[in-house]
C-alpha positions in Angstrom: -0.2 0.6 19.6 -1.6 -2.7 18.4 0.4 -5.0 16.1 0.7 -3.0 13.1 2.5 -0.1 11.6 3.3 1.9 14.8 5.8 -0.6 15.6 7.8 0.3 12.5 7.4 4.2 13.1 8.3 3.9 16.9 11.5 1.8 16.2 12.6 4.2 13.5 12.4 7.0 15.9 14.4 5.4 18.9 17.4 4.1 16.9 20.1 6.3 15.9 20.7 6.8 12.1 23.3 4.2 11.8 21.2 1.6 13.4 17.8 2.5 12.3 17.7 0.1 9.3 18.6 -2.9 11.6 16.1 -1.6 14.1 13.1 -1.4 11.7 14.2 -4.9 10.1 14.1 -6.3 13.8 10.6 -4.8 14.2 9.2 -6.0 10.9 10.6 -9.6 11.8 8.5 -9.4 15.0 5.5 -8.4 13.3 5.7 -11.1 10.6 6.4 -13.9 13.2 3.4 -12.7 15.3 1.2 -12.6 12.2 2.3 -16.1 11.5 1.5 -17.2 14.9 -2.0 -15.6 15.0 -2.7 -17.1 11.6 -1.6 -20.6 12.9 -3.8 -20.6 16.0 -6.9 -18.7 14.6 -8.7 -21.7 13.1 -8.5 -24.0 16.1 -9.0 -21.0 18.5 -12.2 -19.9 16.8 -13.4 -23.6 16.5 -12.9 -24.1 20.4 -13.7 -20.7 22.0 -15.5 -19.0 19.3 -16.0 -15.4 19.9 -13.8 -15.5 23.0 -10.9 -15.5 20.7 -11.4 -11.8 19.9 -11.0 -11.2 23.7 -7.5 -12.5 23.2 -7.0 -9.6 20.7 -8.4 -7.1 23.0 -6.4 -8.2 25.8 -3.0 -8.0 23.8 -3.9 -4.5 22.6 -4.8 -3.4 26.1 -1.5 -4.9 27.4 0.6 -3.5 24.7 -1.0 0.0 25.4 -0.1 -0.2 29.0 3.5 -1.4 28.2 4.0 1.5 25.8 2.4 4.2 28.0 4.5 3.2 31.1 7.8 2.0 29.9 8.5 3.4 26.3 10.5 6.6 26.3 8.9 9.7 24.9 10.2 10.7 21.4 8.0 13.6 20.5 9.8 16.2 22.6 13.3 15.4 21.4 15.7 18.0 20.2 18.0 18.0 17.2 16.4 16.8 14.0 13.1 15.9 15.4 14.2 12.5 16.2 15.4 11.0 19.5 18.4 8.7 19.1 19.1 6.8 22.2 22.7 6.3 22.9 23.8 2.5 23.3 24.3 2.8 27.1 20.8 4.4 27.4 19.1 1.8 25.4 20.8 -1.1 27.5 19.3 0.6 30.6 15.9 0.9 29.1 15.9 -2.8 27.6 17.7 -4.8 30.4 17.0 -2.9 33.6 15.7 -5.0 36.3 
């Protein structure tokens, strides 16, 4: 999954049509804020832990892959117009389940 374009594609698939623009905007906000964070910490981290900083990127990619694989709903096998639109109650169950 990484930290690039798949986040836009996935969020556009899970939100219903009336909320799709807000969902993608929220996803873009998260991507840009994480880019600012990575850019801000890159120089000091490379100076102090050198090549080990790349392990941080590998670790976050592996962690995100596991989260997506085990917790994100499947959108490929949906019916209708080829997109799965989660109802608001189902989305609450997914996002705030304990």
